[in-house]
GUBARO-703695 format. One record per residue (C-alpha): residue in three letters; residue number from 1; x, y negated, z. Coordinates in steps of 0.1 Angstrom, whole numbers, padded with zeros to 4 digits. Layout:
! GUBARO-703695
<site res="ALA" n="NUM" x="X" y="Y" z="Z"/>
...
***
This chain:
! GUBARO-703695
<site res="MET" n="1" x="0135" y="1608" z="0835"/>
<site res="THR" n="2" x="0162" y="1610" z="0863"/>
<site res="PRO" n="3" x="0176" y="1585" z="0888"/>
<site res="ARG" n="4" x="0200" y="1560" z="0875"/>
<site res="ILE" n="5" x="0234" y="1570" z="0868"/>
<site res="LEU" n="6" x="0261" y="1543" z="0865"/>
<site res="THR" n="7" x="0279" y="1557" z="0834"/>
<site res="ARG" n="8" x="0307" y="1538" z="0813"/>
<site res="ALA" n="9" x="0279" y="1533" z="0785"/>
<site res="THR" n="10" x="0256" y="1514" z="0813"/>
<site res="VAL" n="11" x="0284" y="1496" z="0823"/>
<site res="ALA" n="12" x="0289" y="1485" z="0790"/>
<site res="GLY" n="13" x="0256" y="1476" z="0782"/>
<site res="LEU" n="14" x="0256" y="1453" z="0818"/>
<site res="ALA" n="15" x="0284" y="1438" z="0804"/>
<site res="ALA" n="16" x="0272" y="1428" z="0768"/>
<site res="VAL" n="17" x="0241" y="1415" z="0786"/>
<site res="ALA" n="18" x="0268" y="1394" z="0810"/>
<site res="LEU" n="19" x="0282" y="1382" z="0776"/>
<site res="LEU" n="20" x="0249" y="1372" z="0763"/>
<site res="GLY" n="21" x="0240" y="1350" z="0797"/>
<site res="SER" n="22" x="0274" y="1334" z="0791"/>
<site res="ALA" n="23" x="0271" y="1327" z="0755"/>
<site res="ALA" n="24" x="0236" y="1315" z="0762"/>
<site res="CYS" n="25" x="0252" y="1288" z="0786"/>
<site res="GLY" n="26" x="0278" y="1279" z="0762"/>
<site res="SER" n="27" x="0265" y="1276" z="0731"/>
<site res="GLY" n="28" x="0227" y="1264" z="0734"/>
<site res="PHE" n="29" x="0213" y="1293" z="0728"/>
<site res="ASP" n="30" x="0176" y="1277" z="0731"/>
<site res="ASP" n="31" x="0183" y="1251" z="0706"/>
<site res="SER" n="32" x="0199" y="1271" z="0682"/>
<site res="ALA" n="33" x="0173" y="1296" z="0681"/>
<site res="LYS" n="34" x="0144" y="1270" z="0677"/>
<site res="ASP" n="35" x="0163" y="1253" z="0645"/>
<site res="THR" n="36" x="0164" y="1290" z="0629"/>
<site res="LYS" n="37" x="0153" y="1285" z="0595"/>
<site res="GLN" n="38" x="0124" y="1305" z="0584"/>
<site res="SER" n="39" x="0119" y="1326" z="0556"/>
<site res="SER" n="40" x="0088" y="1327" z="0537"/>
<site res="GLY" n="41" x="0077" y="1359" z="0516"/>
<site res="PRO" n="42" x="0083" y="1395" z="0517"/>
<site res="ALA" n="43" x="0109" y="1402" z="0543"/>
<site res="ASN" n="44" x="0134" y="1429" z="0553"/>
<site res="LEU" n="45" x="0127" y="1439" z="0588"/>
<site res="GLN" n="46" x="0156" y="1452" z="0607"/>
<site res="ILE" n="47" x="0139" y="1475" z="0641"/>
<site res="MET" n="48" x="0163" y="1486" z="0664"/>
<site res="ILE" n="49" x="0144" y="1513" z="0686"/>
<site res="GLY" n="50" x="0158" y="1534" z="0719"/>
<site res="SER" n="51" x="0140" y="1564" z="0709"/>
<site res="SER" n="52" x="0136" y="1595" z="0728"/>
<site res="GLY" n="53" x="0143" y="1619" z="0702"/>
<site res="ASP" n="54" x="0135" y="1632" z="0665"/>
<site res="ALA" n="55" x="0099" y="1631" z="0670"/>
<site res="GLU" n="56" x="0098" y="1593" z="0683"/>
<site res="THR" n="57" x="0122" y="1583" z="0656"/>
<site res="LYS" n="58" x="0100" y="1598" z="0626"/>
<site res="ALA" n="59" x="0068" y="1587" z="0638"/>
<site res="VAL" n="60" x="0080" y="1550" z="0639"/>
<site res="GLN" n="61" x="0099" y="1551" z="0609"/>
<site res="ASP" n="62" x="0065" y="1567" z="0592"/>
<site res="ALA" n="63" x="0043" y="1536" z="0611"/>
<site res="ALA" n="64" x="0072" y="1514" z="0597"/>
<site res="ALA" n="65" x="0069" y="1527" z="0562"/>
<site res="LYS" n="66" x="0033" y="1526" z="0561"/>
<site res="TRP" n="67" x="0031" y="1489" z="0574"/>
<site res="ALA" n="68" x="0057" y="1476" z="0549"/>
<site res="SER" n="69" x="0039" y="1496" z="0519"/>
<site res="ALA" n="70" x="0006" y="1478" z="0526"/>
<site res="SER" n="71" x="0025" y="1442" z="0533"/>
<site res="GLY" n="72" x="0047" y="1441" z="0506"/>
<site res="ASN" n="73" x="0078" y="1436" z="0532"/>
<site res="THR" n="74" x="0104" y="1462" z="0538"/>
<site res="ALA" n="75" x="0114" y="1476" z="0571"/>
<site res="THR" n="76" x="0143" y="1494" z="0584"/>
<site res="VAL" n="77" x="0141" y="1514" z="0619"/>
<site res="THR" n="78" x="0175" y="1522" z="0636"/>
<site res="PRO" n="79" x="0174" y="1544" z="0664"/>
<site res="ALA" n="80" x="0203" y="1534" z="0691"/>
<site res="GLN" n="81" x="0228" y="1552" z="0707"/>
<site res="ASP" n="82" x="0227" y="1530" z="0738"/>
<site res="LEU" n="83" x="0198" y="1503" z="0734"/>
<site res="THR" n="84" x="0215" y="1482" z="0764"/>
<site res="GLN" n="85" x="0248" y="1479" z="0749"/>
<site res="GLN" n="86" x="0240" y="1477" z="0712"/>
<site res="LEU" n="87" x="0215" y="1451" z="0715"/>
<site res="GLY" n="88" x="0230" y="1430" z="0739"/>
<site res="GLN" n="89" x="0262" y="1426" z="0718"/>
<site res="ALA" n="90" x="0238" y="1417" z="0687"/>
<site res="LEU" n="91" x="0223" y="1394" z="0705"/>
<site res="ALA" n="92" x="0252" y="1380" z="0717"/>
<site res="GLY" n="93" x="0271" y="1379" z="0684"/>
<site res="GLY" n="94" x="0238" y="1358" z="0667"/>
<site res="ALA" n="95" x="0231" y="1384" z="0644"/>
<site res="PRO" n="96" x="0201" y="1403" z="0662"/>
<site res="PRO" n="97" x="0179" y="1428" z="0647"/>
<site res="ASP" n="98" x="0140" y="1409" z="0640"/>
<site res="VAL" n="99" x="0123" y="1439" z="0665"/>
<site res="PHE" n="100" x="0137" y="1456" z="0693"/>
<site res="TYR" n="101" x="0125" y="1476" z="0722"/>
<site res="VAL" n="102" x="0125" y="1457" z="0753"/>
<site res="ASP" n="103" x="0127" y="1478" z="0785"/>
<site res="ALA" n="104" x="0108" y="1458" z="0814"/>
<site res="ALA" n="105" x="0137" y="1461" z="0839"/>
<site res="ARG" n="106" x="0159" y="1441" z="0814"/>
<site res="PHE" n="107" x="0131" y="1417" z="0799"/>
<site res="ALA" n="108" x="0140" y="1389" z="0822"/>
<site res="ASP" n="109" x="0178" y="1388" z="0814"/>
<site res="TYR" n="110" x="0167" y="1385" z="0778"/>
<site res="ALA" n="111" x="0139" y="1358" z="0783"/>
<site res="SER" n="112" x="0157" y="1337" z="0805"/>
<site res="VAL" n="113" x="0186" y="1331" z="0782"/>
<site res="GLY" n="114" x="0162" y="1323" z="0753"/>
<site res="ALA" n="115" x="0171" y="1354" z="0734"/>
<site res="LEU" n="116" x="0134" y="1363" z="0729"/>
<site res="GLU" n="117" x="0105" y="1348" z="0711"/>
<site res="PRO" n="118" x="0076" y="1342" z="0731"/>
<site res="TYR" n="119" x="0052" y="1352" z="0706"/>
<site res="GLY" n="120" x="0026" y="1370" z="0731"/>
<site res="ASP" n="121" x="0000" y="1347" z="0726"/>
<site res="LYS" n="122" x="0000" y="1348" z="0685"/>
<site res="VAL" n="123" x="-0011" y="1387" z="0690"/>
<site res="SER" n="124" x="-0046" y="1392" z="0686"/>
<site res="ASN" n="125" x="-0068" y="1402" z="0718"/>
<site res="THR" n="126" x="-0038" y="1401" z="0743"/>
<site res="ASP" n="127" x="-0069" y="1404" z="0771"/>
<site res="ASP" n="128" x="-0066" y="1443" z="0759"/>
<site res="PHE" n="129" x="-0034" y="1451" z="0770"/>
<site res="TYR" n="130" x="-0032" y="1464" z="0811"/>
<site res="GLU" n="131" x="-0028" y="1434" z="0831"/>
<site res="SER" n="132" x="-0002" y="1446" z="0851"/>
<site res="LEU" n="133" x="0017" y="1451" z="0818"/>
<site res="ARG" n="134" x="0011" y="1418" z="0808"/>
<site res="SER" n="135" x="0023" y="1401" z="0839"/>
<site res="THR" n="136" x="0056" y="1423" z="0833"/>
<site res="PHE" n="137" x="0064" y="1406" z="0802"/>
<site res="THR" n="138" x="0054" y="1372" z="0814"/>
<site res="TYR" n="139" x="0082" y="1347" z="0821"/>
<site res="ASP" n="140" x="0077" y="1311" z="0831"/>
<site res="GLY" n="141" x="0042" y="1317" z="0823"/>
<site res="LYS" n="142" x="0046" y="1329" z="0789"/>
<site res="LEU" n="143" x="0035" y="1360" z="0777"/>
<site res="TYR" n="144" x="0069" y="1367" z="0754"/>
<site res="CYS" n="145" x="0060" y="1402" z="0740"/>
<site res="ALA" n="146" x="0032" y="1428" z="0735"/>
<site res="PRO" n="147" x="0036" y="1457" z="0756"/>
<site res="LYS" n="148" x="0046" y="1491" z="0736"/>
<site res="ASP" n="149" x="0035" y="1517" z="0760"/>
<site res="PHE" n="150" x="0039" y="1526" z="0794"/>
<site res="SER" n="151" x="0041" y="1553" z="0823"/>
<site res="THR" n="152" x="0031" y="1555" z="0856"/>
<site res="LEU" n="153" x="0036" y="1574" z="0889"/>
<site res="ALA" n="154" x="0012" y="1603" z="0907"/>
<site res="LEU" n="155" x="0017" y="1631" z="0929"/>
<site res="GLU" n="156" x="0026" y="1667" z="0914"/>
<site res="ILE" n="157" x="0014" y="1694" z="0934"/>
<site res="ASN" n="158" x="0025" y="1730" z="0930"/>
<site res="THR" n="159" x="-0007" y="1751" z="0936"/>
<site res="ASP" n="160" x="0006" y="1784" z="0941"/>
<site res="LEU" n="161" x="0030" y="1768" z="0970"/>
<site res="TRP" n="162" x="0001" y="1750" z="0981"/>
<site res="THR" n="163" x="-0020" y="1781" z="0987"/>
<site res="LYS" n="164" x="0011" y="1799" z="1002"/>
<site res="ALA" n="165" x="0013" y="1768" z="1028"/>
<site res="GLY" n="166" x="-0026" y="1775" z="1037"/>
<site res="LEU" n="167" x="-0035" y="1745" z="1021"/>
<site res="THR" n="168" x="-0069" y="1742" z="0999"/>
<site res="ASP" n="169" x="-0085" y="1713" z="0975"/>
<site res="ALA" n="170" x="-0097" y="1696" z="1007"/>
<site res="ASP" n="171" x="-0060" y="1690" z="1019"/>
<site res="VAL" n="172" x="-0052" y="1669" z="0989"/>
<site res="PRO" n="173" x="-0033" y="1639" z="1007"/>
<site res="THR" n="174" x="-0051" y="1602" z="1000"/>
<site res="THR" n="175" x="-0033" y="1583" z="1029"/>
<site res="TRP" n="176" x="-0003" y="1583" z="1041"/>
<site res="ASP" n="177" x="-0016" y="1598" z="1074"/>
<site res="GLN" n="178" x="-0030" y="1625" z="1056"/>
<site res="LEU" n="179" x="0006" y="1633" z="1035"/>
<site res="THR" n="180" x="0022" y="1631" z="1070"/>
<site res="ALA" n="181" x="-0003" y="1658" z="1081"/>
<site res="VAL" n="182" x="0002" y="1684" z="1054"/>
<site res="SER" n="183" x="0039" y="1678" z="1056"/>
<site res="GLN" n="184" x="0036" y="1690" z="1090"/>
<site res="LYS" n="185" x="0018" y="1722" z="1076"/>
<site res="ILE" n="186" x="0041" y="1729" z="1047"/>
<site res="LYS" n="187" x="0075" y="1725" z="1070"/>
<site res="ALA" n="188" x="0056" y="1749" z="1098"/>
<site res="LYS" n="189" x="0056" y="1776" z="1066"/>
<site res="GLY" n="190" x="0094" y="1770" z="1062"/>
<site res="MET" n="191" x="0090" y="1748" z="1031"/>
<site res="VAL" n="192" x="0100" y="1714" z="1022"/>
<site res="ALA" n="193" x="0070" y="1690" z="1018"/>
<site res="LEU" n="194" x="0079" y="1665" z="0995"/>
<site res="ALA" n="195" x="0110" y="1659" z="0965"/>
<site res="LEU" n="196" x="0112" y="1620" z="0966"/>
<site res="GLY" n="197" x="0135" y="1603" z="0944"/>
<site res="ASP" n="198" x="0160" y="1578" z="0961"/>
<site res="THR" n="199" x="0153" y="1548" z="0943"/>
<site res="ARG" n="200" x="0136" y="1520" z="0942"/>
<site res="ASP" n="201" x="0117" y="1533" z="0909"/>
<site res="ARG" n="202" x="0098" y="1556" z="0937"/>
<site res="ILE" n="203" x="0105" y="1546" z="0971"/>
<site res="GLY" n="204" x="0088" y="1511" z="0959"/>
<site res="ALA" n="205" x="0057" y="1529" z="0954"/>
<site res="PHE" n="206" x="0052" y="1528" z="0994"/>
<site res="MET" n="207" x="0059" y="1493" z="0992"/>
<site res="VAL" n="208" x="0032" y="1484" z="0971"/>
<site res="GLN" n="209" x="0009" y="1503" z="0988"/>
<site res="ASN" n="210" x="0011" y="1488" z="1016"/>
<site res="GLY" n="211" x="0009" y="1451" z="0996"/>
<site res="GLY" n="212" x="0045" y="1443" z="0996"/>
<site res="TRP" n="213" x="0070" y="1441" z="0967"/>
<site res="LEU" n="214" x="0104" y="1426" z="0962"/>
<site res="MET" n="215" x="0099" y="1400" z="0939"/>
<site res="SER" n="216" x="0069" y="1369" z="0939"/>
<site res="LYS" n="217" x="0051" y="1376" z="0912"/>
<site res="ASP" n="218" x="0066" y="1346" z="0888"/>
<site res="GLY" n="219" x="0099" y="1366" z="0898"/>
<site res="LYS" n="220" x="0115" y="1334" z="0912"/>
<site res="GLN" n="221" x="0117" y="1346" z="0950"/>
<site res="PRO" n="222" x="0129" y="1377" z="0967"/>
<site res="THR" n="223" x="0103" y="1388" z="0990"/>
<site res="ALA" n="224" x="0115" y="1416" z="1007"/>
<site res="ASP" n="225" x="0119" y="1411" z="1041"/>
<site res="THR" n="226" x="0083" y="1413" z="1050"/>
<site res="PRO" n="227" x="0067" y="1431" z="1077"/>
<site res="GLU" n="228" x="0045" y="1450" z="1048"/>
<site res="ASN" n="229" x="0080" y="1462" z="1033"/>
<site res="LEU" n="230" x="0093" y="1473" z="1064"/>
<site res="GLN" n="231" x="0067" y="1490" z="1075"/>
<site res="ALA" n="232" x="0071" y="1506" z="1044"/>
<site res="LEU" n="233" x="0104" y="1520" z="1047"/>
<site res="GLU" n="234" x="0102" y="1530" z="1079"/>
<site res="TYR" n="235" x="0074" y="1552" z="1069"/>
<site res="VAL" n="236" x="0094" y="1566" z="1043"/>
<site res="LYS" n="237" x="0121" y="1571" z="1067"/>
<site res="SER" n="238" x="0101" y="1590" z="1088"/>
<site res="LEU" n="239" x="0094" y="1613" z="1064"/>
<site res="LEU" n="240" x="0133" y="1619" z="1058"/>
<site res="THR" n="241" x="0142" y="1624" z="1092"/>
<site res="ASN" n="242" x="0114" y="1646" z="1099"/>
<site res="GLY" n="243" x="0126" y="1667" z="1071"/>
<site res="TYR" n="244" x="0091" y="1663" z="1052"/>
<site res="ALA" n="245" x="0107" y="1647" z="1024"/>
<site res="LYS" n="246" x="0143" y="1652" z="1009"/>
<site res="PHE" n="247" x="0160" y="1637" z="0981"/>
<site res="PRO" n="248" x="0171" y="1657" z="0953"/>
<site res="LYS" n="249" x="0207" y="1660" z="0958"/>
<site res="GLN" n="250" x="0200" y="1675" z="0992"/>
<site res="LEU" n="251" x="0177" y="1703" z="0972"/>
<site res="ASP" n="252" x="0206" y="1710" z="0948"/>
<site res="ALA" n="253" x="0190" y="1691" z="0917"/>
<site res="GLY" n="254" x="0195" y="1663" z="0896"/>
<site res="TRP" n="255" x="0164" y="1647" z="0900"/>
<site res="SER" n="256" x="0130" y="1651" z="0915"/>
<site res="GLY" n="257" x="0115" y="1671" z="0887"/>
<site res="GLU" n="258" x="0141" y="1698" z="0885"/>
<site res="ALA" n="259" x="0140" y="1700" z="0923"/>
<site res="PHE" n="260" x="0098" y="1707" z="0921"/>
<site res="GLY" n="261" x="0106" y="1729" z="0889"/>
<site res="LYS" n="262" x="0126" y="1751" z="0911"/>
<site res="GLY" n="263" x="0102" y="1753" z="0935"/>
<site res="LYS" n="264" x="0121" y="1734" z="0962"/>
<site res="ALA" n="265" x="0096" y="1714" z="0970"/>
<site res="VAL" n="266" x="0058" y="1719" z="0972"/>
<site res="MET" n="267" x="0049" y="1682" z="0960"/>
<site res="THR" n="268" x="0069" y="1654" z="0940"/>
<site res="ILE" n="269" x="0062" y="1615" z="0931"/>
<site res="GLU" n="270" x="0074" y="1616" z="0891"/>
<site res="GLY" n="271" x="0055" y="1604" z="0866"/>
<site res="ASN" n="272" x="0039" y="1616" z="0832"/>
<site res="TRP" n="273" x="0072" y="1626" z="0819"/>
<site res="ILE" n="274" x="0072" y="1655" z="0841"/>
<site res="LYS" n="275" x="0046" y="1673" z="0816"/>
<site res="GLY" n="276" x="0077" y="1679" z="0791"/>
<site res="ALA" n="277" x="0102" y="1686" z="0814"/>
<site res="LEU" n="278" x="0083" y="1714" z="0832"/>
<site res="GLN" n="279" x="0072" y="1731" z="0799"/>
<site res="ASN" n="280" x="0109" y="1730" z="0786"/>
<site res="ASP" n="281" x="0122" y="1739" z="0816"/>
<site res="PHE" n="282" x="0099" y="1755" z="0842"/>
<site res="PRO" n="283" x="0069" y="1766" z="0818"/>
<site res="ASN" n="284" x="0057" y="1789" z="0847"/>
<site res="VAL" n="285" x="0050" y="1766" z="0874"/>
<site res="LYS" n="286" x="0012" y="1762" z="0879"/>
<site res="TYR" n="287" x="0005" y="1722" z="0892"/>
<site res="LYS" n="288" x="-0017" y="1696" z="0896"/>
<site res="VAL" n="289" x="-0017" y="1660" z="0895"/>
<site res="VAL" n="290" x="-0032" y="1635" z="0917"/>
<site res="PRO" n="291" x="-0029" y="1601" z="0924"/>
<site res="LEU" n="292" x="-0004" y="1591" z="0950"/>
<site res="PRO" n="293" x="-0018" y="1590" z="0985"/>
<site res="ALA" n="294" x="-0030" y="1552" z="0994"/>
<site res="GLY" n="295" x="-0010" y="1532" z="1022"/>
<site res="PRO" n="296" x="-0025" y="1507" z="1047"/>
<site res="LYS" n="297" x="-0032" y="1481" z="1019"/>
<site res="GLY" n="298" x="-0049" y="1505" z="0995"/>
<site res="GLN" n="299" x="-0037" y="1520" z="0962"/>
<site res="GLY" n="300" x="-0001" y="1516" z="0949"/>
<site res="THR" n="301" x="0018" y="1527" z="0921"/>
<site res="LEU" n="302" x="0048" y="1522" z="0898"/>
<site res="SER" n="303" x="0048" y="1514" z="0861"/>
<site res="PHE" n="304" x="0075" y="1519" z="0838"/>
<site res="THR" n="305" x="0072" y="1501" z="0800"/>
<site res="GLN" n="306" x="0088" y="1486" z="0772"/>
<site res="CYS" n="307" x="0077" y="1457" z="0749"/>
<site res="TRP" n="308" x="0082" y="1450" z="0710"/>
<site res="GLY" n="309" x="0105" y="1416" z="0716"/>
<site res="ILE" n="310" x="0110" y="1397" z="0681"/>
<site res="ALA" n="311" x="0147" y="1380" z="0684"/>
<site res="ALA" n="312" x="0144" y="1342" z="0688"/>
<site res="LYS" n="313" x="0170" y="1336" z="0656"/>
<site res="SER" n="314" x="0149" y="1360" z="0636"/>
<site res="LYS" n="315" x="0146" y="1344" z="0604"/>
<site res="HIS" n="316" x="0112" y="1364" z="0595"/>
<site res="LYS" n="317" x="0091" y="1352" z="0629"/>
<site res="GLU" n="318" x="0058" y="1356" z="0611"/>
<site res="GLN" n="319" x="0063" y="1390" z="0594"/>
<site res="ALA" n="320" x="0078" y="1404" z="0628"/>
<site res="ILE" n="321" x="0048" y="1393" z="0645"/>
<site res="LYS" n="322" x="0023" y="1411" z="0617"/>
<site res="PHE" n="323" x="0045" y="1445" z="0621"/>
<site res="VAL" n="324" x="0043" y="1443" z="0657"/>
<site res="GLU" n="325" x="0002" y="1439" z="0655"/>
<site res="ALA" n="326" x="0003" y="1469" z="0637"/>
<site res="MET" n="327" x="0026" y="1488" z="0659"/>
<site res="THR" n="328" x="0001" y="1479" z="0689"/>
<site res="ALA" n="329" x="-0032" y="1487" z="0673"/>
<site res="GLY" n="330" x="-0053" y="1513" z="0687"/>
<site res="ASP" n="331" x="-0050" y="1538" z="0663"/>
<site res="GLN" n="332" x="-0014" y="1535" z="0659"/>
<site res="GLN" n="333" x="-0007" y="1535" z="0694"/>
<site res="MET" n="334" x="-0029" y="1566" z="0696"/>
<site res="ALA" n="335" x="-0010" y="1582" z="0667"/>
<site res="PHE" n="336" x="0022" y="1576" z="0686"/>
<site res="ALA" n="337" x="0007" y="1591" z="0716"/>
<site res="LYS" n="338" x="0003" y="1624" z="0698"/>
<site res="ALA" n="339" x="0035" y="1624" z="0681"/>
<site res="PHE" n="340" x="0056" y="1622" z="0712"/>
<site res="GLY" n="341" x="0035" y="1618" z="0744"/>
<site res="VAL" n="342" x="0032" y="1581" z="0754"/>
<site res="MET" n="343" x="0003" y="1562" z="0768"/>
<site res="PRO" n="344" x="-0009" y="1532" z="0754"/>
<site res="SER" n="345" x="-0012" y="1501" z="0765"/>
<site res="ARG" n="346" x="-0044" y="1489" z="0751"/>
<site res="GLN" n="347" x="-0077" y="1494" z="0774"/>
<site res="SER" n="348" x="-0097" y="1499" z="0742"/>
<site res="VAL" n="349" x="-0082" y="1534" z="0736"/>
<site res="ARG" n="350" x="-0078" y="1546" z="0773"/>
<site res="ASP" n="351" x="-0111" y="1567" z="0768"/>
<site res="GLN" n="352" x="-0100" y="1581" z="0733"/>
<site res="TYR" n="353" x="-0066" y="1587" z="0752"/>
<site res="THR" n="354" x="-0083" y="1606" z="0783"/>
<site res="GLY" n="355" x="-0103" y="1625" z="0761"/>
<site res="GLU" n="356" x="-0076" y="1639" z="0739"/>
<site res="PHE" n="357" x="-0049" y="1645" z="0770"/>
<site res="PRO" n="358" x="-0073" y="1648" z="0800"/>
<site res="ALA" n="359" x="-0042" y="1661" z="0821"/>
<site res="ASP" n="360" x="-0026" y="1626" z="0820"/>
<site res="LYS" n="361" x="-0058" y="1607" z="0833"/>
<site res="VAL" n="362" x="-0043" y="1599" z="0867"/>
<site res="PHE" n="363" x="-0016" y="1581" z="0850"/>
<site res="ILE" n="364" x="-0035" y="1560" z="0830"/>
<site res="GLU" n="365" x="-0057" y="1555" z="0860"/>
<site res="GLY" n="366" x="-0028" y="1540" z="0878"/>
<site res="ALA" n="367" x="-0025" y="1508" z="0858"/>
<site res="ALA" n="368" x="-0052" y="1494" z="0875"/>
<site res="TYR" n="369" x="-0030" y="1492" z="0908"/>
<site res="ALA" n="370" x="0007" y="1491" z="0892"/>
<site res="GLN" n="371" x="0031" y="1473" z="0899"/>
<site res="GLY" n="372" x="0062" y="1465" z="0874"/>
<site res="PRO" n="373" x="0099" y="1467" z="0877"/>
<site res="VAL" n="374" x="0117" y="1434" z="0893"/>
<site res="ASN" n="375" x="0105" y="1405" z="0870"/>
<site res="ALA" n="376" x="0139" y="1383" z="0874"/>
<site res="PRO" n="377" x="0174" y="1379" z="0857"/>
<site res="LYS" n="378" x="0206" y="1385" z="0866"/>
<site res="MET" n="379" x="0196" y="1415" z="0892"/>
<site res="ASP" n="380" x="0223" y="1441" z="0881"/>
<site res="SER" n="381" x="0245" y="1441" z="0911"/>
<site res="VAL" n="382" x="0214" y="1434" z="0939"/>
<site res="LEU" n="383" x="0198" y="1463" z="0930"/>
<site res="ARG" n="384" x="0225" y="1485" z="0929"/>
<site res="ASP" n="385" x="0232" y="1475" z="0961"/>
<site res="LEU" n="386" x="0194" y="1481" z="0968"/>
<site res="GLU" n="387" x="0198" y="1517" z="0957"/>
<site res="ALA" n="388" x="0231" y="1525" z="0978"/>
<site res="GLY" n="389" x="0207" y="1513" z="1009"/>
<site res="LEU" n="390" x="0179" y="1534" z="0999"/>
<site res="GLN" n="391" x="0199" y="1563" z="0995"/>
<site res="GLY" n="392" x="0209" y="1562" z="1034"/>
<site res="LEU" n="393" x="0179" y="1555" z="1044"/>
<site res="ALA" n="394" x="0175" y="1585" z="1065"/>
<site res="THR" n="395" x="0204" y="1569" z="1088"/>
<site res="GLY" n="396" x="0200" y="1532" z="1080"/>
<site res="ASP" n="397" x="0184" y="1505" z="1089"/>
<site res="PRO" n="398" x="0155" y="1493" z="1068"/>
<site res="LYS" n="399" x="0148" y="1460" z="1081"/>
<site res="THR" n="400" x="0188" y="1454" z="1070"/>
<site res="ILE" n="401" x="0180" y="1466" z="1036"/>
<site res="LEU" n="402" x="0155" y="1448" z="1027"/>
<site res="ALA" n="403" x="0175" y="1414" z="1043"/>
<site res="ASN" n="404" x="0203" y="1424" z="1024"/>
<site res="PHE" n="405" x="0181" y="1420" z="0993"/>
<site res="ASP" n="406" x="0166" y="1388" z="0997"/>
<site res="LYS" n="407" x="0203" y="1371" z="1007"/>
<site res="ASN" n="408" x="0216" y="1388" z="0974"/>
<site res="ALA" n="409" x="0189" y="1381" z="0953"/>
<site res="LYS" n="410" x="0188" y="1342" z="0964"/>
<site res="ALA" n="411" x="0220" y="1340" z="0955"/>
<site res="ALA" n="412" x="0221" y="1356" z="0920"/>
<site res="LEU" n="413" x="0192" y="1335" z="0914"/>
<site res="GLY" n="414" x="0213" y="1302" z="0927"/>
<site res="GLY" n="415" x="0188" y="1301" z="0956"/>
***
């Protein structure tokens, strides 16, 4: 997963979401959705996914065909070329797919305008989903959709470079102070200690480790400008200004995983997607994965997830919920994990998953102390401004960065 790059496709996707919002304001989106006449009996479900590749597309299509055959329905799975753009346009146009992937970072935009059916409490054993994932897809107190799978961040260590720096297993950092200490030793050997992504999706983990975050849990109030977040950004700034940490562009890399794979840094902070990236591009790199060092307030990481959204305007909501039930069953989630490397969102298969994929144990255990993305609508420009501030953190003022976020977020939320 590379840092966000604003492409023309992304801009088009954001425009589609804006269109959805204006359509909702102008045409009573909530009311029309509630009045959608439901069809009983066999349904032809239309399912749109944002696929990571052929393996995921085939796995979802096979699972959908199996469900359709057993249930007497039909199910057509379409991998989108640009999910945000195509889904936004379909929802705004009033003819959305019945079921679709919803990224956590986009969820509040859809939920806030009534585009999603809040079916979460109709799925069996919702407490089996990790609490951090359930809260991510809760809006106005309602669990809207079932978490599909998830990823978390951890610390990756190049074991050859670690040894070259004169470090042992006893030096693996478990606190910020220890991270600083080992970084000093690594720099003294002429190496860069940490390749760190210059986005909220990496730097934000330090806020969580100090008991802070950007928004209140209900997504109603910005909470960036606090002593906890200020201390976290000041710590990250110290890593940058002392030369212990460097952003990917400073290491001639497109993202931290590339810098790590090229041996430009001894450590990096990335998610479990780095495993496949290193296997493909840097198969000779030897590394280990450990939890992120704890901050003053304890352990903290970030989670990245999607849910199975159901359109509020779907004519087949009952059948769609049954489809989602099948897709999020423990055995089916394990099948997806084996097919294309995702981590199941149900806790009941955690031991089965870590038994099958022991190298991912650290990542899946991170669910217990993970923070999801900003859970509020209309935040695109606010978050882009935050990213720009974080990219200049080495020479910038952390207090100003945080205060600007709060000011901009309040304006976006109408506060």
